[in-house]
Backbone bond lengths (Angstrom), bond angles and torsions (degrees), N, CA, C in turn:
res aa  C-N    CA-C-N  psi(-1)  N-CA   C-N-CA  omega(-1)  CA-C   N-CA-C  phi
1 M - - - 1.442 - - 1.533 108.36 -
2 P 1.333 118.12 106.34 1.464 119.85 -174.28 1.533 112.74 -69.19
3 Y 1.314 119.75 -62.58 1.454 123.50 179.93 1.521 108.38 -140.46
4 P 1.315 117.19 141.39 1.458 118.28 177.29 1.523 112.26 -81.76
5 W 1.327 118.29 4.48 1.459 121.88 -176.51 1.521 110.16 -97.75
6 R 1.296 116.51 156.20 1.454 121.79 -179.84 1.523 111.06 -75.65
7 F 1.316 117.45 -33.80 1.452 121.75 -178.09 1.527 109.25 -109.93
8 P 1.329 117.39 144.55 1.472 118.88 179.39 1.533 111.11 -68.99
9 V 1.319 115.67 152.27 1.454 121.81 178.63 1.524 108.36 -75.91
10 P 1.338 117.75 128.79 1.463 118.41 -179.00 1.521 111.11 -68.32
11 K 1.308 115.43 145.81 1.464 121.27 176.54 1.526 108.62 -78.67
12 L 1.324 115.42 136.51 1.454 120.61 178.28 1.521 109.67 -82.79
13 P 1.330 117.17 146.85 1.462 118.29 176.57 1.520 110.22 -63.59
14 S 1.307 115.90 148.06 1.465 119.47 -174.99 1.521 111.22 -116.70
15 S 1.295 116.29 58.60 1.457 121.31 178.29 1.526 109.22 -99.89
16 P 1.326 117.82 129.84 1.470 119.04 177.56 1.529 112.89 -61.01
17 A 1.327 117.10 -34.55 1.467 120.18 179.24 1.526 110.80 -68.41
18 L 1.339 117.23 -38.06 1.461 120.94 178.69 1.527 111.22 -68.44
19 R 1.315 115.58 -38.04 1.463 120.11 177.26 1.523 110.91 -64.59
20 T 1.313 116.83 -44.84 1.459 121.29 178.62 1.528 110.62 -64.09
21 A 1.324 117.20 -42.22 1.464 120.71 178.37 1.530 110.83 -62.47
22 G 1.315 117.59 -38.19 1.461 120.75 177.82 1.524 112.19 -65.57
23 I 1.312 116.49 -39.73 1.465 120.03 179.24 1.526 110.17 -67.21
24 Y 1.328 117.66 -41.66 1.466 120.46 177.65 1.532 111.00 -67.17
25 T 1.329 117.12 -37.65 1.457 120.61 177.40 1.523 110.79 -63.59
26 S 1.312 116.16 -39.66 1.458 120.01 177.25 1.522 111.22 -62.13
27 G 1.314 117.02 -43.19 1.463 120.48 177.34 1.517 112.44 -63.92
28 A 1.322 116.24 -38.14 1.465 120.12 178.57 1.528 110.53 -66.88
29 L 1.327 117.71 -40.89 1.464 120.69 177.97 1.526 111.55 -64.74
30 F 1.330 116.24 -40.76 1.456 120.20 178.23 1.531 110.40 -63.47
31 S 1.316 116.36 -45.91 1.463 120.54 179.87 1.523 111.34 -63.54
32 F 1.322 116.77 -39.77 1.458 121.15 179.07 1.528 110.67 -63.06
33 G 1.335 117.27 -43.94 1.456 120.54 179.70 1.513 112.70 -64.06
34 F 1.324 116.65 -42.06 1.459 119.99 178.24 1.526 110.94 -68.53
35 F 1.334 116.51 -38.93 1.462 120.83 -179.96 1.520 111.70 -64.65
36 L 1.337 117.70 -37.27 1.462 120.11 -179.73 1.526 111.64 -57.31
37 L 1.320 116.62 -48.88 1.457 119.31 -177.94 1.526 111.06 -73.00
38 L 1.313 117.56 -36.43 1.464 120.10 177.61 1.532 110.78 -64.11
39 D 1.313 116.87 -41.62 1.459 121.19 178.18 1.524 110.65 -65.04
40 A 1.323 117.23 -41.38 1.461 120.17 178.28 1.532 111.04 -65.62
41 A 1.329 116.99 -35.91 1.468 120.08 178.68 1.525 111.07 -66.61
42 V 1.316 117.32 -42.85 1.466 120.93 178.64 1.521 109.98 -65.71
43 Y 1.328 116.25 -41.98 1.461 120.32 179.16 1.524 110.74 -63.65
44 S 1.315 117.05 -40.59 1.470 119.61 -177.31 1.523 112.14 -69.17
45 K 1.307 118.94 -29.30 1.466 121.42 -178.83 1.529 113.41 -86.59
46 H 1.324 117.70 -36.24 1.455 119.71 -170.51 1.520 114.49 -108.85
47 V 1.310 118.57 -30.49 1.453 119.88 -174.70 1.523 111.37 -104.49
48 S 1.327 116.37 -43.24 1.453 120.69 -176.08 1.528 110.07 -69.52
49 G 1.313 116.58 132.82 1.456 120.86 179.61 1.517 113.00 -97.09
50 G 1.342 117.13 5.18 1.458 120.48 -176.45 1.512 113.51 -79.52
51 D 1.315 114.49 -178.98 1.458 121.23 -179.77 1.524 112.58 -85.03
52 V 1.306 118.03 -17.62 1.461 121.71 -175.03 1.523 109.73 -94.14
53 H 1.319 115.65 128.43 1.455 121.58 177.61 1.524 108.81 -130.95
54 I 1.324 115.92 159.89 1.458 120.42 176.64 1.521 108.37 -76.41
55 T 1.322 115.13 127.53 1.460 121.96 -179.84 1.530 108.75 -118.73
56 I 1.317 115.61 -171.17 1.471 120.63 179.87 1.525 111.31 -63.61
57 V 1.325 117.02 -26.22 1.472 120.63 178.48 1.524 110.37 -62.09
58 D 1.320 117.28 -34.35 1.463 120.92 178.65 1.526 112.09 -75.37
59 W 1.323 117.63 -25.88 1.465 121.73 -177.81 1.523 112.94 -84.51
60 I 1.328 118.35 -27.07 1.469 121.24 -174.57 1.535 112.60 -58.39
61 P 1.350 121.27 -44.45 1.473 118.89 177.61 1.527 113.91 -60.42
62 L 1.332 117.05 -39.34 1.470 118.93 178.37 1.521 111.03 -67.57
63 I 1.319 116.88 -37.81 1.470 120.26 177.22 1.526 110.26 -63.50
64 C 1.342 117.05 -40.96 1.476 120.01 176.77 1.525 111.14 -62.97
65 S 1.325 117.09 -40.97 1.466 120.13 178.48 1.527 111.63 -64.39
66 I 1.326 116.85 -39.80 1.461 120.42 178.91 1.523 110.53 -67.13
67 L 1.331 117.43 -42.19 1.471 119.89 176.78 1.524 111.54 -63.07
68 G 1.332 117.18 -37.86 1.457 120.71 175.96 1.512 112.43 -64.35
69 M 1.333 116.43 -39.81 1.461 120.22 177.55 1.520 110.71 -63.61
70 L 1.319 116.79 -44.94 1.460 120.20 178.78 1.528 111.37 -63.74
71 T 1.315 117.29 -38.12 1.461 121.31 -179.65 1.524 111.41 -66.95
72 I 1.315 116.66 -46.10 1.469 120.22 -178.69 1.522 110.92 -64.94
73 N 1.315 116.61 -43.44 1.457 119.14 -176.01 1.520 113.18 -82.44
74 S 1.336 117.69 0.03 1.461 119.73 173.63 1.522 111.57 -83.36
75 V 1.336 117.16 -16.24 1.461 121.45 177.42 1.517 107.87 -86.02
76 H 1.308 116.26 125.77 1.463 120.44 179.64 1.516 108.87 -66.72
77 N 1.323 117.44 138.93 1.464 121.59 -174.32 1.524 112.81 -64.21
78 R 1.317 118.17 -31.11 1.471 119.18 178.98 1.523 111.23 -74.83
79 V 1.325 116.47 -27.02 1.465 119.48 175.15 1.519 109.51 -70.05
80 A 1.326 115.93 -37.05 1.462 120.43 -179.07 1.520 112.32 -76.75
81 G 1.302 119.19 -5.65 1.462 121.79 174.02 1.501 114.45 73.51
82 D 1.320 118.24 48.91 1.460 122.46 177.48 1.520 111.60 52.13
83 F 1.299 116.05 72.41 1.458 124.79 178.25 1.516 112.83 68.58
84 G 1.300 119.65 12.05 1.450 120.96 176.16 1.519 114.61 81.84
85 Y 1.335 119.69 11.80 1.463 120.90 -179.98 1.518 111.59 -73.85
86 N 1.297 116.74 -31.49 1.449 121.00 -179.98 1.530 107.99 -91.36
87 S 1.313 116.45 72.21 1.460 121.00 -167.83 1.520 113.49 -70.47
88 G 1.318 119.32 -14.58 1.450 120.18 -179.02 1.512 113.49 -71.66
89 S 1.323 117.96 -29.84 1.451 120.42 -175.46 1.531 113.65 -103.42
90 V 1.309 117.27 1.86 1.457 120.27 -178.11 1.518 109.61 -85.61
91 P 1.322 118.20 126.33 1.459 119.86 177.16 1.525 110.56 -64.52
92 W 1.313 116.24 146.14 1.458 119.57 -178.10 1.517 111.18 -66.58
93 E 1.331 117.98 -24.62 1.459 120.35 177.97 1.527 110.74 -65.95
94 A 1.337 116.91 -40.37 1.464 120.55 178.74 1.525 110.53 -66.34
95 K 1.326 116.78 -39.34 1.463 120.29 177.19 1.522 110.64 -63.68
96 L 1.320 116.65 -40.53 1.457 120.47 179.89 1.525 111.40 -65.50
97 V 1.321 117.09 -42.96 1.465 120.47 179.49 1.527 110.23 -65.66
98 L 1.331 117.43 -41.41 1.461 119.79 177.44 1.524 111.32 -64.44
99 F 1.326 117.42 -39.20 1.463 120.75 178.06 1.528 110.84 -64.17
100 I 1.326 117.17 -42.72 1.469 120.62 179.21 1.535 109.84 -63.11
101 G 1.323 117.01 -42.16 1.460 120.07 178.57 1.521 112.53 -63.99
102 L 1.330 116.85 -43.85 1.460 120.02 177.54 1.520 111.32 -65.10
103 A 1.335 116.62 -38.33 1.463 120.02 178.41 1.527 111.09 -65.60
104 L 1.328 117.46 -38.55 1.462 120.19 177.07 1.531 111.21 -64.23
105 M 1.330 117.01 -42.96 1.463 118.88 -179.69 1.523 111.59 -69.30
106 A 1.323 117.36 -41.46 1.462 119.83 178.02 1.527 110.52 -66.08
107 G 1.330 116.61 -39.54 1.454 119.86 176.63 1.519 112.37 -65.36
108 G 1.326 116.79 -35.76 1.455 120.11 176.66 1.517 112.42 -65.06
109 L 1.337 116.22 -42.42 1.464 119.52 178.60 1.524 111.11 -68.42
110 A 1.328 116.66 -41.92 1.466 120.29 177.82 1.527 111.09 -66.58
111 G 1.320 116.95 -36.91 1.456 120.37 177.25 1.522 112.01 -66.26
112 A 1.331 117.04 -39.28 1.460 120.16 177.86 1.523 110.69 -65.63
113 A 1.332 116.89 -39.21 1.463 119.50 177.01 1.529 111.02 -66.74
114 T 1.316 116.64 -37.12 1.464 120.48 177.98 1.524 110.96 -66.20
115 V 1.321 117.79 -42.66 1.466 121.04 177.28 1.524 109.87 -62.78
116 L 1.332 117.10 -41.52 1.459 120.53 178.00 1.524 111.11 -57.78
117 V 1.317 116.10 -48.27 1.461 119.73 -176.41 1.524 111.58 -71.33
118 M 1.334 116.85 -48.72 1.469 119.75 -173.48 1.529 113.34 -74.04
119 K 1.308 117.60 -33.82 1.459 119.94 -174.23 1.529 113.50 -95.60
120 Y 1.344 116.54 -28.83 1.460 118.25 -172.94 1.525 113.92 -118.54
121 V 1.329 118.63 -39.15 1.466 120.15 -175.59 1.531 111.25 -81.11
122 V 1.331 118.18 -46.81 1.464 121.13 -176.57 1.531 111.99 -61.24
123 P 1.342 119.52 -45.17 1.472 117.51 177.00 1.528 113.90 -70.15
124 G 1.324 117.64 -13.90 1.464 121.32 175.87 1.508 114.57 79.24
125 Y 1.315 117.97 41.71 1.460 121.20 178.55 1.520 110.34 -73.08
126 P 1.348 117.78 148.36 1.468 120.12 177.91 1.526 111.29 -73.81
127 W 1.321 115.75 -178.75 1.451 121.17 -169.32 1.531 116.18 -59.32
128 P 1.279 123.56 -48.44 1.474 116.29 -175.74 1.523 112.35 -58.07
129 T 1.324 116.62 -36.38 1.463 119.52 178.66 1.519 110.60 -78.11
130 L 1.305 117.87 -36.70 1.466 121.76 177.64 1.524 111.22 -62.82
131 G 1.300 116.99 -26.59 1.463 122.10 178.61 1.514 113.35 -63.95
132 F 1.334 118.10 -23.85 1.465 120.31 176.85 1.516 110.65 -63.82
133 G 1.328 116.51 -43.44 1.468 120.46 178.35 1.515 112.18 -70.35
134 V 1.320 116.63 -38.25 1.467 120.62 177.80 1.526 110.21 -63.69
135 A 1.325 116.86 -37.68 1.468 120.42 177.76 1.524 110.97 -63.56
136 G 1.323 117.47 -37.12 1.463 120.50 177.22 1.515 112.55 -64.87
137 V 1.336 116.47 -42.77 1.469 120.38 179.75 1.526 110.28 -67.65
138 L 1.324 117.20 -45.70 1.465 119.86 179.63 1.526 111.57 -66.12
139 G 1.326 117.39 -34.05 1.460 120.38 177.37 1.522 111.85 -65.97
140 S 1.327 117.20 -45.15 1.472 120.39 178.52 1.520 111.30 -66.60
141 A 1.335 117.05 -39.82 1.465 119.95 177.82 1.520 111.24 -65.78
142 S 1.325 117.31 -37.25 1.457 120.86 178.86 1.523 111.68 -66.34
143 V 1.331 116.83 -40.48 1.467 119.97 177.12 1.526 110.10 -66.07
144 M 1.330 117.27 -38.77 1.464 121.13 178.79 1.536 110.71 -64.60
145 F 1.322 117.20 -44.72 1.461 120.95 178.55 1.524 110.82 -67.69
146 S 1.328 116.69 -33.72 1.460 121.21 176.18 1.523 111.20 -61.10
147 S 1.310 116.25 -40.63 1.466 120.39 178.34 1.520 111.20 -64.34
148 L 1.326 116.87 -40.22 1.466 120.57 178.31 1.526 110.70 -63.79
149 V 1.316 116.81 -45.00 1.469 120.55 -179.70 1.531 110.47 -63.95
150 L 1.334 116.88 -41.12 1.460 119.61 179.32 1.521 111.38 -66.25
151 W 1.328 117.86 -39.81 1.465 121.36 178.86 1.525 111.01 -62.29
152 V 1.329 116.47 -45.94 1.463 120.01 179.92 1.529 110.46 -66.86
153 S 1.314 117.20 -39.42 1.468 120.15 -179.42 1.520 111.88 -66.43
154 Q 1.312 117.29 -37.31 1.455 119.65 179.37 1.521 112.20 -75.70
155 T 1.314 117.37 -19.64 1.460 120.99 179.58 1.525 111.81 -78.88
156 M 1.323 116.59 -24.02 1.459 119.85 179.12 1.519 109.23 -61.21
157 E 1.311 116.10 136.39 1.461 120.78 176.96 1.513 109.14 -77.82
158 D 1.282 115.59 127.18 1.457 121.21 177.26 1.524 108.91 -85.29
159 A 1.304 116.56 145.80 1.474 120.40 -179.13 1.509 111.75 -66.52
160 Y 1.328 116.67 -21.08 1.461 120.91 -176.60 1.522 112.34 -104.18
161 T 1.331 117.29 11.28 1.453 120.60 179.65 1.515 109.44 -85.73
162 Y 1.306 116.09 131.58 1.446 120.88 178.24 1.519 108.52 -106.58
163 N 1.313 116.72 129.73 1.447 121.48 177.53 1.506 108.31 -100.32
164 L 1.302 115.43 96.84 1.456 121.10 179.22 1.508 109.36 -98.80
165 S 1.308 117.01 121.80 1.471 120.45 176.92 1.519 108.34 -138.24
166 L 1.287 113.83 146.94 1.469 119.46 179.83 1.500 110.55 -98.70
């Protein structure tokens, strides 16, 4: 059974420069997401004169997203069978680890959206304070997108990669 999909999976370009650019882009997205929440935390403590500040509740979704990113990218792409399309040869342990990582990232994004709504939108805070929740959602989404970019970049075959097997 080659693929369970109706359409074939497109081949990714295999340029070393494109792979390197993808890895750097992933790092930039990760840094941007972390910086957004860190900047909002500093602003809420030192500049904002309101009663609402960023607490550990605002950090937990981003921490979950980061743990999910680390979990997903700890599985080697060849073990996962090229994005999991070749499901017959993928060990169930790799599928479980990938599922846990995806669940952590999805939970982090959903948690950030929940914090935004419950802590900032429902009480009706104006924009500077509402921006704290928006920073949490954008930070978690940026880390999630960073993981996707890193996964795709690491899957690209490098021209200098040697596949040695016995």
